[in-house]
Each structure stands twice: as structure tokens, then as C-alpha cells.
C-alpha positions as CSV (number, residue, x, y, z in Angstrom):
1,P,11.7,1.8,29.4
2,A,9.9,2.5,26.6
3,R,10.2,-0.3,23.9
4,N,10.4,0.1,19.9
5,D,10.1,-2.5,18.1
6,M,7.5,-2.7,15.4
7,S,5.4,-6.1,17.3
8,D,4.2,-3.4,19.7
9,A,2.3,-1.1,17.1
10,E,-1.4,-1.2,17.1
11,P,-2.9,-2.5,14.1
12,S,-5.2,0.1,12.4
13,P,-8.6,0.1,13.4
14,A,-11.1,-1.1,10.9
15,P,-12.7,1.6,9.4
16,F,-16.1,2.7,9.6
17,V,-18.0,2.2,6.7
18,V,-21.4,3.4,5.8
19,L,-23.8,1.3,3.9
20,D,-26.5,3.0,2.0
21,A,-29.8,1.4,1.6
22,C,-29.1,-0.1,-2.1
23,V,-26.3,-2.1,-0.9
24,L,-28.9,-3.9,1.5
25,M,-31.4,-4.3,-1.2
26,S,-30.1,-7.5,-2.1
27,T,-30.1,-10.4,0.3
28,V,-27.0,-12.3,-0.3
29,L,-24.5,-8.6,-1.2
30,R,-25.8,-7.8,2.4
31,Q,-25.3,-11.2,4.3
32,L,-21.9,-11.4,2.9
33,L,-21.2,-7.8,4.1
34,L,-22.3,-8.6,7.8
35,R,-19.9,-11.5,7.7
36,T,-17.4,-9.4,6.5
37,A,-18.4,-6.9,9.1
38,Q,-18.3,-10.0,11.8
39,N,-14.9,-11.2,10.9
40,G,-13.4,-8.0,11.9
41,V,-12.8,-6.2,8.1
42,F,-15.4,-3.1,8.9
43,E,-17.5,-1.5,11.2
44,P,-20.9,-0.7,9.6
45,V,-22.7,2.4,10.5
46,W,-26.3,2.8,9.3
47,T,-29.4,5.3,10.6
48,E,-32.8,4.8,11.2
49,R,-33.7,6.8,8.0
50,I,-31.2,4.3,5.7
51,G,-33.0,1.1,7.5
52,E,-36.3,2.4,6.9
53,E,-35.5,3.3,3.4
54,W,-34.4,-0.4,2.8
55,R,-37.3,-1.8,4.5
56,R,-39.8,0.1,2.3
57,N,-38.0,-0.3,-1.3
58,A,-37.6,-4.3,-0.1
59,A,-41.2,-4.3,0.5
60,R,-42.1,-2.5,-2.6
61,L,-39.7,-4.6,-5.1
62,W,-39.7,-7.7,-3.4
63,G,-43.0,-8.3,-2.1
64,A,-40.8,-9.0,1.4
65,P,-44.0,-9.0,4.1
66,R,-42.9,-5.7,6.1
67,E,-42.8,-8.1,9.7
68,I,-39.8,-10.1,8.2
69,L,-38.1,-7.0,7.1
70,D,-38.3,-5.2,10.4
71,D,-37.2,-8.0,12.4
72,L,-34.2,-8.3,10.1
73,W,-33.0,-4.7,10.8
74,D,-33.5,-5.6,14.4
75,A,-31.3,-8.7,14.5
76,M,-28.4,-6.3,12.2
77,N,-29.0,-3.6,15.2
78,Q,-28.8,-6.3,17.9
79,A,-25.7,-8.1,15.8
80,F,-23.4,-4.8,15.5
81,P,-25.4,-2.5,18.7
82,G,-22.5,0.3,17.8
83,A,-23.6,0.8,14.3
84,M,-26.6,2.9,14.9
85,E,-26.0,6.6,13.9
86,S,-28.3,9.4,15.0
87,D,-28.8,13.2,15.7
88,T,-27.2,13.6,12.1
89,Q,-29.0,16.0,10.3
90,A,-26.7,18.9,11.5
91,Y,-24.1,17.6,9.4
92,E,-25.9,18.1,6.3
93,T,-25.7,21.6,6.5
94,G,-22.7,22.9,4.3
95,L,-23.0,20.5,1.8
96,R,-24.3,21.0,-1.8
97,Y,-22.3,19.8,-5.1
98,S,-23.7,15.4,-3.9
99,D,-27.5,14.7,-4.4
100,A,-29.7,16.0,-2.0
101,K,-31.5,13.1,-1.5
102,D,-28.3,11.4,-0.3
103,F,-26.9,14.2,2.0
104,H,-28.3,12.1,5.3
105,V,-26.0,9.3,4.1
106,I,-22.8,11.6,4.4
107,A,-23.9,13.0,7.3
108,A,-23.9,9.4,8.8
109,G,-20.8,9.2,8.4
110,L,-19.5,12.9,9.3
111,A,-21.6,12.1,12.7
112,R,-19.6,9.1,13.0
113,R,-16.3,11.4,12.4
114,A,-17.2,13.7,15.1
115,R,-18.6,11.0,17.6
116,C,-15.0,9.6,17.7
117,G,-13.6,12.9,18.5
118,L,-9.8,13.2,19.4
119,Q,-9.2,9.3,20.3
120,R,-8.5,8.8,16.7
121,T,-9.1,10.1,13.4
122,P,-11.0,7.2,11.6
123,V,-11.4,6.0,8.4
124,V,-15.1,6.4,7.2
125,Q,-16.2,5.7,3.8
126,V,-19.8,5.6,2.4
127,M,-20.5,2.2,0.3
128,T,-23.4,2.3,-2.5
129,W,-24.1,1.5,-6.0
130,N,-25.3,5.0,-6.7
131,L,-21.8,6.9,-7.8
132,K,-23.0,9.5,-9.6
133,D,-25.1,10.8,-6.6
134,F,-22.1,11.6,-4.5
135,N,-19.5,14.2,-5.3
136,R,-16.3,12.8,-4.3
137,S,-14.7,15.6,-3.9
138,E,-17.3,17.1,-1.6
139,L,-17.1,14.0,0.3
140,R,-13.0,14.7,0.1
141,R,-13.0,17.4,1.6
142,Q,-14.7,16.1,4.5
143,G,-12.8,13.9,5.3
144,L,-14.7,10.6,3.5
145,D,-14.9,8.8,0.7
146,V,-17.1,6.6,-1.5
147,F,-16.6,3.3,-3.3
148,S,-18.7,0.7,-4.5
149,P,-19.3,-2.5,-2.8
150,D,-17.0,-4.5,-5.6
151,V,-14.6,-2.0,-5.0
152,M,-14.1,-2.0,-1.6
153,L,-14.7,-5.8,-1.1
154,A,-11.9,-6.1,-3.7
155,R,-9.7,-4.0,-1.7
156,W,-10.5,-5.2,1.3
157,W,-9.2,-8.7,0.1
158,Q,-5.8,-7.8,-1.2
159,A,-5.2,-6.4,2.5
160,G,-6.9,-9.3,4.2
161,E,-7.4,-12.4,2.1
162,P,-8.5,-15.3,4.8
163,A,-12.0,-13.3,6.3
164,L,-12.9,-12.3,3.0
165,R,-12.8,-16.3,2.1
166,S,-14.5,-17.1,5.2
167,A,-17.2,-14.5,4.2
168,L,-17.9,-15.8,0.7
169,K,-18.3,-19.3,1.8
170,P,-22.0,-19.1,2.6
171,V,-22.9,-17.8,-0.5
172,E,-24.2,-20.4,-2.4
173,Q,-26.1,-21.7,0.6
174,D,-27.4,-18.1,0.8
175,Y,-28.3,-18.1,-2.8
176,V,-30.2,-20.9,-2.5
177,A,-31.9,-20.2,0.8
178,L,-33.8,-17.5,-1.7
179,G,-35.4,-20.7,-3.6
180,R,-33.2,-20.3,-6.8
181,E,-31.5,-23.4,-8.4
182,P,-28.1,-23.6,-7.2
183,L,-25.0,-21.9,-8.7
184,A,-21.5,-21.7,-9.0
185,Q,-19.8,-18.7,-6.1
186,D,-18.3,-17.0,-9.2
187,A,-21.3,-16.6,-11.1
188,I,-23.3,-15.5,-8.3
189,L,-20.9,-13.0,-7.5
190,H,-21.3,-11.9,-11.5
191,R,-24.9,-11.6,-11.1
192,E,-24.3,-9.4,-7.6
193,R,-21.9,-7.1,-9.9
194,L,-19.0,-8.0,-7.7
195,Y,-17.0,-8.6,-10.8
196,R,-13.3,-7.7,-9.0
197,L,-14.0,-10.1,-6.1
198,A,-15.3,-12.8,-8.3
199,K,-11.7,-12.5,-10.0
200,L,-9.7,-11.9,-6.6
201,A,-11.7,-15.3,-5.2
202,A,-11.2,-17.3,-8.7
203,A,-7.6,-17.2,-8.8
């Protein structure tokens, strides 16, 4: 016989989140996001182009050796074998109102939505600091949305605080590992422009 009690309801699947190259630039934020994903809060999505853009900019801005960045990229793909999205160029067709240089980021989200097919209607979002380059109305017409890391992390905190607290625990060690003087978590989060998250974590 069919059972109707709510305990049988399946939990909502974790959303897919396309990580724009700019949110990977900070080692502290990148490691926080990857731990958050490992805790089941979201499923990361990226492309080779996003990875190449991140490594190129990190090598130029931080003077990081390319070999180390390549190793980090390989490790990210090993940790999240389902994150890579390919054959996305066709999904750039029809995009008009966002910045053309970011069409490929939106296309990664559209490709992931399409690949899920009829199995489920996935929640697909873009995480970026460059919100002005993404036309939210255009994304929403395509079934996507876009948020900054701070907004998205704060929303996830309110939905599942334990997973976020766990991901935050090593932040101070991450900061020191970069060769910097020790700093309190709250100060680090402010440096990372994660103001909403800092307020929630301090409460």
C-alpha cells in the first residue's frame, strides 16, 4: 500500500552552482567553498575555460607557479568528478544582455540543466563577484539565477548551519598557511567580503 507520511519525502537535491573564475581567486574562499560542497550543501560546476581563466589570472596576479595551480585544478576535478561541464558553446547562442565575456559561465549552467534532462528540474545558480556583468532577468528567463558568494553562503547557513560551521572551522589555519599573521575568523571573513556570513557565524 502507498504511504503518505512526510517522512518518506526525499530531501531536495543540492543545487548546482557554477563557480565563476573570480570566486576561485582567493585561496581562503576557494577552500571554504570546496569544503561546503564536500559537506553536501551544493554541487560545483565549472569548465576547462573557467579553470584556465582562474589559473592564468592567479599566475599573473599572485605570481603563483603554474605547475602548482595545475595540480590544484587536477585535485579539484578528482574531488568533484561530476563538476566538469563540456560542449557548452551552443548554449551561448541567444544570450544578449549579459557581458559577452561571461556568456561561457552562463552556458555552463544551461548545459548542466539540459544534461539533467527529465530526471529532475535542477536548481542551477551562478556564483560570482561580478554581478554587474550578469543580467539577472536574462538568467531567470533561462531558469538560472546569480548571487555573490556572501549572499549564497548566508542563505546556505540559514538552511543548514552545521554544514557551514564545519566548513568554516579551518579558515584560520587556511589563512596562516598562506604565510600571514594569525587573524580571528571574523576578521578573515571581512577581508574576504563575506560580511553576512561573518555576522551569522558570530551570532
